[in-house]
VOLO-130221 format. One record per residue (C-alpha): residue number from 1; residue in three letters; x, y, z. Coordinates in Angstrom, 2 decimals. Each point is the difference from the previous one (the first is absolute). Layout:
<sites>
SITE, NUM, ALA, X, Y, Z
...
</sites>
This chain:
<sites>
SITE, 1, MET, 0.52, 23.39, -16.71
SITE, 2, HIS, 3.83, 0.01, 0.49
SITE, 3, ARG, -0.50, 2.75, 2.33
SITE, 4, LEU, -2.48, -2.11, 2.14
SITE, 5, ILE, 2.70, -3.43, -0.01
SITE, 6, LEU, 2.31, 2.84, 1.25
SITE, 7, ILE, -1.83, 0.99, 3.15
SITE, 8, ILE, -1.22, -3.60, 0.62
SITE, 9, THR, 3.42, -1.21, 0.07
SITE, 10, LEU, 1.63, 2.93, 1.85
SITE, 11, VAL, -2.97, -0.45, 2.79
SITE, 12, VAL, 0.36, -3.74, 0.03
SITE, 13, PHE, 4.15, 0.11, 0.50
SITE, 14, SER, -0.16, 3.39, 1.98
SITE, 15, GLY, -2.35, -1.43, 2.71
SITE, 16, SER, 2.74, -3.05, 0.80
SITE, 17, ALA, 2.45, 2.91, 0.54
SITE, 18, TYR, -2.29, 1.21, 3.00
SITE, 19, ALA, -0.33, -3.25, 1.47
SITE, 20, GLY, 1.46, 0.32, 3.50
SITE, 21, GLU, 3.05, -2.06, 0.49
SITE, 22, LYS, 2.20, -0.08, 3.41
SITE, 23, GLU, 3.56, -1.88, 0.47
SITE, 24, HIS, 0.82, -2.04, 2.91
SITE, 25, LEU, 3.59, 0.39, 0.85
SITE, 26, MET, 1.09, -2.99, 2.45
SITE, 27, GLN, 3.17, 0.10, 1.74
SITE, 28, VAL, 1.35, -4.04, -0.18
SITE, 29, HIS, 3.20, -1.56, 1.49
SITE, 30, GLY, 1.22, -3.27, -1.89
SITE, 31, ALA, -1.01, 0.64, -3.49
SITE, 32, VAL, 3.41, 0.27, -1.82
SITE, 33, CYS, -0.71, -1.73, -3.39
SITE, 34, PRO, -1.90, -0.14, -3.38
SITE, 35, SER, -1.57, -3.22, 0.67
SITE, 36, CYS, -1.13, 1.79, 3.53
SITE, 37, ALA, -1.99, 2.75, -1.95
SITE, 38, TYR, -1.12, -2.54, -2.51
SITE, 39, GLY, -1.80, -2.53, 3.32
SITE, 40, LEU, -1.22, 3.33, 1.42
SITE, 41, GLU, -1.26, 1.45, -3.21
SITE, 42, LYS, -1.89, -3.21, -1.04
SITE, 43, LYS, -1.76, 0.33, 3.75
SITE, 44, PHE, -0.39, 4.05, -0.49
SITE, 45, MET, -1.86, -0.30, -3.66
SITE, 46, LYS, -2.42, -3.14, 0.99
SITE, 47, MET, -1.62, 2.41, 1.94
SITE, 48, GLU, -3.04, 2.44, -1.22
SITE, 49, GLY, 0.86, 3.74, -0.45
SITE, 50, ILE, 3.78, -0.53, -0.46
SITE, 51, LYS, 0.92, 1.98, -2.99
SITE, 52, GLY, 3.91, -0.30, 0.73
SITE, 53, PHE, 2.89, -1.19, 1.63
SITE, 54, SER, 3.68, 0.89, 0.61
SITE, 55, LEU, 2.86, -1.37, 2.53
SITE, 56, ASP, 2.77, 2.21, 0.91
SITE, 57, PHE, 2.71, -2.25, 1.35
SITE, 58, LYS, 2.69, 2.22, 1.19
SITE, 59, ALA, -2.76, 2.50, 1.78
SITE, 60, GLY, -2.13, -3.43, 1.30
SITE, 61, ILE, -3.23, 1.71, -1.57
SITE, 62, VAL, -2.56, -1.69, -1.55
SITE, 63, SER, -2.35, 2.38, -2.04
SITE, 64, VAL, -3.72, -1.07, -0.72
SITE, 65, CYS, -2.47, 2.21, -2.35
SITE, 66, THR, -3.79, -0.75, 0.71
SITE, 67, ASP, -3.22, 1.45, -0.23
SITE, 68, GLU, -0.33, 2.67, 1.83
SITE, 69, ASN, -2.71, -1.82, 2.39
SITE, 70, ILE, 2.41, -3.13, 0.55
SITE, 71, GLU, 1.18, -0.42, 3.74
SITE, 72, PHE, 2.73, -2.13, 1.56
SITE, 73, GLU, -0.60, -0.99, 3.36
SITE, 74, GLU, 3.24, -0.35, 2.19
SITE, 75, GLU, -0.83, -3.52, 0.99
SITE, 76, GLU, -0.36, -0.89, -3.68
SITE, 77, LEU, 3.27, 1.50, -0.85
SITE, 78, VAL, 1.73, -1.47, 2.59
SITE, 79, THR, -1.04, -3.62, -0.82
SITE, 80, LEU, 0.60, 0.61, -3.86
SITE, 81, PHE, 3.81, 1.25, 0.57
SITE, 82, LYS, 0.62, -3.02, 2.70
SITE, 83, GLN, -1.24, -2.77, -2.31
SITE, 84, SER, 2.19, 1.33, -2.78
SITE, 85, GLY, 3.03, -0.18, 2.47
SITE, 86, TYR, 0.32, 3.83, 0.56
SITE, 87, THR, -0.79, 2.50, 3.18
SITE, 88, TYR, -2.74, 2.69, -0.73
SITE, 89, LYS, 1.34, 3.33, 1.57
SITE, 90, GLY, -2.70, 2.33, -0.46
SITE, 91, GLU, -1.95, 2.07, -2.58
SITE, 92, GLU, -0.46, 3.39, -1.62
SITE, 93, ILE, -2.70, 0.80, -2.38
SITE, 94, ARG, 0.00, 2.49, -2.79
SITE, 95, ASP, -2.88, 1.55, -1.97
SITE, 96, THR, 1.63, -0.56, -3.49
SITE, 97, CYS, 1.62, -2.79, -1.41
SITE, 98, THR, 3.85, 0.40, -1.53
SITE, 99, LEU, 0.16, -3.54, -1.39
</sites>
């Protein structure tokens, strides 16, 4: 019985490890303080499929970890950052999240 529970547990939890993720690295200008990060994080974390967020102030890079099926439209990102007072400069997508 214990072996069956262990096997079921391994299958359930290992399935989440194989769920696809990707990381969106977005270059922005103007985000230079912790309140900047908090405001942007709130906006991104409200979206469906978002798993993590970070902001590197020095590099001006916003990192957002998402489900593999999440795609951002460039217009959507330009608008989101502009409404927050920042300038969106571009995006790079990686197949795995480092957050």
